[in-house]
N, C-alpha and C positions, 0 to 999 in steps of 0.2 A: 744617629744612632749609634749606642753603644754598645756591646754584647759582654756579657763575660760568663767564662765558665760553659755549662749546656743548657743554660735558662731558654736557650730561644726553640731548641728543636728536641723532639723525642722520641726514642724508638728505643726498645732494648739493645743492649750489648750482646745479647745470646741471637738476637739477628741480624747484625751485620756480621757476625762472625762468620752465621752460614755462608755469609756472601765468599767468605774469603779464605784462599787455597791453605790446608793443613800446612802448620812449619816440618813436618815428618818429611813430606812430600812432594816433588818439585808441581808447581801450580799449573792447573789443567786449562788454563783460561782463554778464551777468544783472541786470535792477533788481530787486531783493528787496519784498517785501511788508514791512512795518513788525514784523508778530507773526512772521515769518519768520527774523528778524535779530535784533530787541533788545524787551526788556522795559521796563515801567517802573523807573524807578529812585527817585526822588523827587518831591514837587511834587503830590501830589494829585491834583486839578482842572486845575492849572495845564499839566498835558501832555494834549493833546488829538488823537487819532488821527482823520485827516479818513475821509470815508464812503467813498474811494477805495482807502484802506488803506496806501497809496503814500507817507502824507505824513503831518504830524506839527508841531503848533505847541508851542510851550515858550513857557511866561508867566513872567514877573518883575511883581509885585506886591509891595504892602508887606509882606503876609504871608508870603511865599515864591518860592522860582525852582522850575526843575522840570527835570528830568533823566531821559535813558534809558542802558541799558545792552547790550551785544552777549551773545546767549545763550551765547555759545563763547569759549573761549581761543585764540587764536592764536598760532603763530610764523613768522613770513615771511607776508608776502601783499601784497595793491592793496586799500587800503581806501578807501571816498571816499564823499559826499554832499553835494547840491544845496542851497545856504543861502542865504536871506533875510534882512539883518538885521534889525532893528528902526529906522525912521525917524525924523526929527526929534530933536529933544535926546534924548541919550543916553548922556551921561557918566556914567563909574562903571558902566555896563553892562558886564558881560563874558559873551561866547557862547563856548563851547569845545566842539570836536570834537579829543579826543585818545585815546592808547593809554595804558593803564598797567594795573601790578599792584600797586598800592600797596594792595590789603586782603589780599596774599597772604604780599608780601614787605615786611613794616613798615619794618626796616632795612636793605634794598638792592634797593629798586625801581627798577624800569624805566618811562620815559615817554617819549612820543612828542605834542608837542603842536602843534595850531592854536590861536591865543586871537586872537578877534574884540575889540578892546577899542574902546568907543564914546565920543562925545564932545561937546562942546557943539554947539548950533546955529551953522551956517555953518563947522563943524569936519568933516573926514572921518574914517569908522572908521582905526583902524589894524590891521594883522594882525603876529601875535606869533608866532613858531616857537621852539620849545626840545627838547632833549633831556635826557634823565638817565638812565645807565648804572647799575649794581650799588650803587643810591643817592647816586651823587656830586650829590649838591644844593648841595654846598659849591662847584660848580663852574657856575655856571648858561650855560648854552650857549646864552642868547637871541638873536635877531635879531628885529627892526622894521621894517615896509614898509607906506608908503601904495600903494595901488591905482591902476591905471587907470581905472577905472570906481566909481560909487557902488551899494556893494553891499547896499545898503537898497533899491534900483530894481527888483531882479528875482534871479533865482537865478543863481547861479555854483557851478561844481564843485569841491570843496577836497580833494586824495589825498593820500594816505600811500603812497608805495610802500616798504618795508623788506625787505631782504635781509639773508643774514648779514654781508655785506661795504658797503654801501650804506642811506641815508637818503636819500628822495627828495620834497623837498615839490612840490606842483604847483597852482595854479591855472588852471582852464580849461584846461588841457591842456600849461600853461606852466610850466616846471621853473622853480620861484624859489631853491631852495637843495639840493645838493646835499655829505648829510656822510659821506665814507667813512671806513670803519674803517681806522684806522691802528696800528699797535705801540703806539706811544705812550698809546694812550688805554686800554688794555689790558681790562679790564673794565665800563669807563665805557661803551660804545659796547652799547645795548638788546640784550639777547640770551636774555632767560627770556618765557616765553609773557605774553600780555597779552591784555584786553579792549579791546573800543570804546567811548568814553563820548562824549555830548553834552550841554551842560549850558548854562542861564542862569541867573545869581548878579548880586548887588550886591557889586562891586569897588569900590566909595567909598573905600577907605581907600587904593588906590595908582593906580588905573588910570588915571585921567585926569589927568595934571600932578602926579604925586607925590601924589595925595589929593585936590588943590585944587578940584578939582569933584565934587558926590557926585550920587550919582542922585537925579535930581526925582522924585517919584511923581503928582506932579499928573499927566505924562504918560503914568502907568503904564495899563493893563497894557502891558508892555514883550514883543513878540512873536517870536521867532525861529524861521522857517519853515525844515523839512528835508524833503526829499525825495528820489528817486533813488540810494538804498541799495545801496552796493555792499561785499560784506565776501567777498571775492575768496583764498584762500589756507590754510593749514595749521592745519585744526584741533586742538589737544589736547586729550587727557583730563583733566578736572581732578583727578580722584582719582589718574589715575598719570602725573606731567609728563612720563616719559619716552617716553608711547606718543603718537606723531601720528598721524592718518588718513593722513597720506601714508606710511607707513610700508608698507600695503596697495594703493598704486598701484603700476602698474607702474614704472621705474626705467632701463628700457631706451631710450625716444626719445631722440634725438639734441635738444639745445637749441639751438635757433638765435635766441632772444633776445636781445640784447645785456646786459652787466650795467651800462652805462652809458648816459650821455645821447648822441643823437647830436651829429656837428657844428652840423646846421641849431638843433637846440634847445638847446645850449650857448651859441650869440650872444646866441638869445631871452632863455636866461636871464641871461648877462651884461649884457644890455641891460637887462631888467629892474632888476637890481641896481644900475646905475648911476643909474638914473631914480628909485627910487622908496627902495632900502635908507636908514633912516634913524639905525639902530643896530646894531653889531653887537660880541658879548663880546670879539672877537680884540683890537680894538682899543681896550676900556673902559680907560683909564690909571689912573680910578679905584679898580677894582675888582683889576685884575689891572697890576702892576707889569711882571711879565712873562708874555705872553701863554701862555695852556696850550699844552700840546706840538704839538698837534694843528693847530693853527692857523697857515696859511700866511698872512704879510702881501705884500698886496700894497699896493708905495707910492703908485700912484696913488688906490686904494681908502681908505687910509689918510689922504692927503690930503684927498679929497672929504668925508670924515667929521670931517674935523679944524674943514675949515670952517661944516661943518654945527653942529658943536657943541665948539668950540675948550678947553670944560672939560674934558669927558668924554674927548675923545681928544686931548686935547694935554697941557700940564701946566699946568694952574690949578689952583686951589686946590680943596680936596676941600667939598663939601656935602653935606647931608645923606642919607641912603639909608634904603631900607627891604625890607623882604619883605612878600607877603601868602602866607596860610593854602594854597594848594593848592599853589603849587611856590615854590622860590627864585628868585626875580622880582627883576630891580633896577626901583627906581624914574627915571620918565625925565621931563624938563624940561617938552619938548613936549605943548601940548595936543592 
């Protein structure tokens, strides 16, 4: 059974906003025990729940990676985890914290991704965000960034805010990307219930310099550490996707939480993107002769990226590109 847009589930946007943290202040939401929120997905003993019950280690070794998945399906909400990435040589290693319904909607799935891409010694981890809606894997909406800290030295919070009109990615409460739903996107804005996932796996074929640098298992096990789990949103009955637990709650309260980013947060986001964004699908001339319809081209941003990579963002010659098995990612040239 195929669903499109929001036709299958109705509750007011104002109500879901009441459930979400204000973008102008740190979220004050309950931290869940791992077993309350998640269950083992794959990896056998490569998933280790620590004694406090609120922290998990995912290991990657020559045998396997590891992953976990949320108990519940969600339609909209605020989802967050504190993550510490593997240190030292991490080329080819991919750590992901993402939402998907690919197991339920094989041909028209939705996805909202944080992907962390390892690197050779002396080079920093990169962070990639991506969204797909209604199986729109032919249009990869990737952006890639460096960070203003070393994500392998300590824990940092990575969060996704998802409503029916906007998706915002946060790093330590700083918004780094805002994706607004536009009429031109049609059903390509994620709009069906999804579960939360976290994984570590071998992305040697594409993750570091287009696959030039592979995972080196002499440095294994690679360990990604997760804690401070927040899953705060509307759960959906997996048997009857028309029914949400939000339907049982009062809908009479007035919404006081904004559906956008405050001016101060917008400035922080713009500053982050100027300093740290190294790739945006909207400016990729190799993949899109004409930018996807929802793209807003900012001349200053276009010029900065063109100087960073004139082949991808200018009129240079085409070079080999590829995809990997998790989602339709473009290969990138910088290590």
